[in-house]
Each structure stands twice: as C-alpha cells, then as structure tokens.
N, C-alpha and C positions, 0 to 999 in steps of 0.2 A: 485078320491079326482079329486079336483078344481085344474086346473092350477094358479100359481102367477104370474103375468104380470112386467116384470121391463123396465123403459125406460133409454134410455141412451144419453146425450147428451155429443159433446163435441165441446168445444169454445177455439181460440185462447186463451193464457196464455197474461197477469193476467188476473184471472178472477175472484176475492176475492169473489164477490156478485154470483157467479156460482150457488150453491144451492137454496138460496131466486128466484131467474132469474128460475131457473128450474121448483120447486114447484110452483110459481105464474104461469107458463104460464100451467102446469098439471090441478092444482087445479081448474083456472079461476079466480086468486085474483092479485092485486097490486103488484109489487115487496117490496113492504115498507111495505104493511101488514103481510108479512113473519116472525115468529119468530124463531129463531132459534136458540140452548142453546147446548154450547159443555161442557163438564166437566169431570173432569180425577178426578175418584174414589181413586184412587195412590197418588194424592200432591194437590187434591181441586180445580185445575189451572182451567180457563175456557179455555183448550185444548180436544181434545180429539172426542168421535164420538158425531157427531152431531145427536142433536134429532130436529125436529121439533113440535116447542109449537101450530102453529097456521100456515097456516089453519088442520084443523082434515079432515079424510077421509069420504066419505058422509056417511059411518056406524059410523063415529063417533071416529074409530082407530088413530093410530098417521101413519104418511106418514113417509117410511123409507127411506132414504135418503144417499149418501155417495157420498165419490168427494177423486180425485187424478190427481195428476198432471205430466208430463215427459216430454223432448224435445218439450216444446210450448205450448202446450194443455192440458187442464182441461178438467177429463171426472167427470160430474155426473151423480149416478144411482138416480132413484127415484120408490120408489112401492105403489101403492094407496091399493093395494090388498094384502099386506106378510102375512097375518093371522098369526101376530104372531110373525113371522119368520124375524129376523133381517135382513141386507143387507148390503151386502161392494163392493167397485168396485178398482179396481186398474188399471190401465194404465204404462206399461213399453217401453223405448227402448230397442231393444237388440244391439243396438251399444255402450248406453252406458253400461246396460249388461257385454257387454264383456268384457269392460275394467275394470269391478269392480273384485276384488279378494275378496269373499264371502261364496265360494263353503263348507268351515271349519265350518262358521256360520252359517251360513245361511239353511243348508240342511240337512236330516239325511244321516246315512251311504245308504241306500237304495236307496235314491235319487241322489246321488253321483254317485253310482253305473249305475244308469239310467242313466247321463251326460255320464261318464266313458267312457260307451258302445255304444255311440250315436258316427256317424259318422262327421269327423274334423268338414264337411261342413253345421250338420245341430247342432252341439255342443251348441250354443249361444242362437240360438232359442230356444229348447228345456229349458235351463239356464231361456232363461226370461221367457219362459211360466209356469215352476215349481214356479220359483221367484213371479210372478203377478197373480199365484192361489193361493199361500201362504199367501200374501199380503190381496189379497181379504176376503179371509177364517179367517185372524183375526180378520181384521175392523167391517166384520163381527159380531165376538163376543165379539169384543169390547176392546179385548185385548193388539191389536195394535202388535211394537215390543217389548214389556214388557217384554217377556220373553225367553228362551231359544228355538231357531228357528231349533233347529235340534230333538226337541223333536214331534213336528208336522210334520209328516211322510204323504205326498200326495202319494207315490209310494206305498202305503200299501192299502190306499182310510182312507174316515175317516166315513168309514158304513153312518147309513141313517140319521146322523145327520146336513148334508147339502145339495145343490146342486151349483155343481161349473159351470160355463159357460164359453167357451170358446167363446168371440165376435168379429168375423170377423167383418171388415169394410174398407177396403182396401190396410192398407199401409204398406208391408211387416214387414217392421223395426219397428212397435209398434206391442203390445198384449194388447189386452184389455179383463181382466177378471169380472165376477157376480160372489158374491157367495151369497148364502141366507140361512139361518138356517130352519131345519126345512124337513121334505122330499118329501114334496107336491113339484110334478112339477113345475118349472120355465120357462115362455116364456118371452125371453130378443126380446124386437121389433127390428126392424132396428134404427141403429144409427142414431140421429139425428147432423148436424153438424153444427153449428152457426159460418163461417169466420168473421161475423160484425155483430159488437155492434149497 
C-alpha cells in the first residue's frame, strides 16, 4: 500500500484566503489562480466542503483540502496524492472545550464513558481530542455537523473506512487532527507555521 501525504499549515487568524495560499504554495501557482468551490448538497448554498477546481494534481486528480479555525489560528490541510480519499482537518482549543457543555449532544455513550473514566486532570484534553477527531472525520465525509453526532462512535473505531491522525505541533492547549477516507496509510508532514503575512 502506498502512503498518502498531507501537509498542514497554521496561520494566524483571520486568514480568509488560507486555502488558496496553501494550494498555491504546494502546487506552484499564484494564489489568485486557485479556484475553490464550496457547495452544500442540503441547501444548495455556497458553503460546505471546499473543492479545488484549479489547479489539479500532477496526475490530473483533484487536490484535497480542508480548513479549520480555533483560538486565533487557521489550520489548512492539503493532499496532492489522496488517491480518492477525502480529507478533513480540525483544530480545537482544550481551554474552549473545557467551557463547552456538549457531551450529551456530541459524544456516543461509549465516548462519554471514556471521558468519565479519565482522571480529572486529563479529562478536558481527552474530550478535546475526541471532538477534534470526530469533526475532522465528519469534514472528510462532507457531512459536517448535520447529523446526530452521537451516532459517530470513535470509541468503537471506524473500521477501515478512514485514517485519523493526531498531529503534534507544540502547543499543549491545542489539538490538531487530520482524517482521510480510505484504508491506505497517511503520512502527515511536519506542521508549517506562518506567523506573518
């Protein structure tokens, strides 16, 4: 099996053109040439999972992208060799998640049990990691948050339909996760941090 490669870039928010800039830097084009389309199958409005219409990867396939923001950062993920597997990225703040009261609406019973069984000192980190994994996975599927989140049970695993990677990058208060559909291995390159425009 050939590994698929993902590059993650972090930029200071706001970064409304983060996807265009990431695609341009990886594909070797000018950001103004990049064409992104977002389309929601539910309401036909221009939001939802972003798709790169131009440029294409060297093999003619679609470049896969995803974007997330939290705690003053915008994370973008890109893959030129996704092999047909859609991509999702999520960044979450454990500080913000510690204040959120989402367990009943966001987590399956098994996931809530995992959180409850965790010692108090690391419970918020686990809650944040589970949420980030779930959101990255849902972005990869294109479903986003439009379904009953308790039906997605990461405690029981996803089978071989997706690969989820926790991405370390040095800030213990933030959790960064990449998800890619398909069973092939995923290699996430070291995170690129861009502090200035």
